[in-house]
C-alpha angles and dihedrals in degrees: 000000000000091000091061096045099060099065090048093054092045090050092052091051091049091052091053091052090050092052092049090053092051091053094059095106124192116224091251092052089047091048092051093052093048093046091049092050093048092049091050091048091049118181093334099110094190088059089047090052092049092048091051092046096053096037092058090071090057104036130055102251091168094062098039100036094127092051090049094051094041089057096043091052107029100019093237141051110278128224120218107290093033105276117143111254097205104036093123093057108060092192089066096054134062132208090203093092138096093272092049095048129092114284093231120121096239092056090051089049090054091049089050088057091051089057094042092051092046092051093045089052094044104031093180088070092068098090093039089055092051089051090048094054092045089052094047091052089056088050095052093116090064092057128080122247093259092049090050090051093051092048091048093052092044092049092047092052093046090050090051092051094047095243088121128036122232090242089081086073091074085085088070090068091067107129097230093059098035094055093055094048092245092122094053097049090044091050092051092056094042092052093048089057094044092049093048087059098040134017123265093256094059090048092051094047091051089051093045089054089053091045089241104108103103100044100045097039091052092053091048094047096045097046090051093046091049091054096041096047096029090238120178117235094248090056090055100046093068092051089049093051090051092049092050095048093045092053093074137066100227124221113251093219113091094212092055101039094069092057091045092049095049093050090049096046094045088062091052099041095097088053093050089048090061089061100038103065093121130067092235091054090052093052092048088051092051091050090049091051089049092049093047094049091049094048093046105056095200089062097055092102095041098065097093092045091053093049092049090048089052091047091053092047093052093246092117127033126211092249092061093044091052093046090050090050095049105040117338101069121113124244092243107108090334097153091053095046096041088051091051091050096044098096095041092049090050089051091050091049093049091048089050093048091048093052089047093052090047088053091051092050091052 
């Protein structure tokens, strides 16, 4: 009896190994299966959810999570930066994805349910989905306005439902999308969706837990106010400066306050950069900083340090600083502040002259 059993057992083991080998999918094989399934399901999102549910038991979602989410959102695998890898070959892309769907709120809500169901079913996808959304927020520049809107609404709904944590929003502070105002307009749409699902208090408390409340809510509030009241950028920058400086209990010791201020303002520099894209806004900000340092005696020696910080963080350009120094400064404490800025202004002028002479030589 024993003699006959051994080959059978060996045979079973061999079959198992064969099956394991077959299931080592390559990303492209994985992609083709997912795209075929989505194309067959079409715009019926219940069918999409069922397909994803059953396919997860056959395919390795864990290994190819980024490919899976790229396709579900953008309809194609994405290269670094956000460009579609397979755009030239229409058989390797699908339009049955978030970016290919209607822009209306209800459709995005239905898509949010597809992701929520998938992550409830395959819990191990939770972290991968967070990473995917963080990545897509960094790629926003590569997407069209309508794609950005769909992603903003979808993300807002998923944040409201708890499928995503508020910490993913740190990607919106990336310099390349902050400077162009992409972050701010994306945030406005995202918060509208989030607040239509939940009340403002729950949004604020989520942001507070993630230490994001002040920065993002200021952007949201100011962009909305600018639109609603047709405010010019230079009218907003002063208000923003005041909000930022009022948000802190300042140290009473002069030697400590400068360090505290620089640490605080460095955090908010990307935000100020969103609202200082014009020369006039930069001059207004410089005057506001001058006024603040004059009115708050502990800040008198911090003026030059704040201006240099803003220069390094691309909030202020050299043209605005030189104009302020020569003619646009206020009378308040002008001799003290001009004296503080003298060396830095000389350095800026020398750098400018050098670049001009280099240009002439070329």
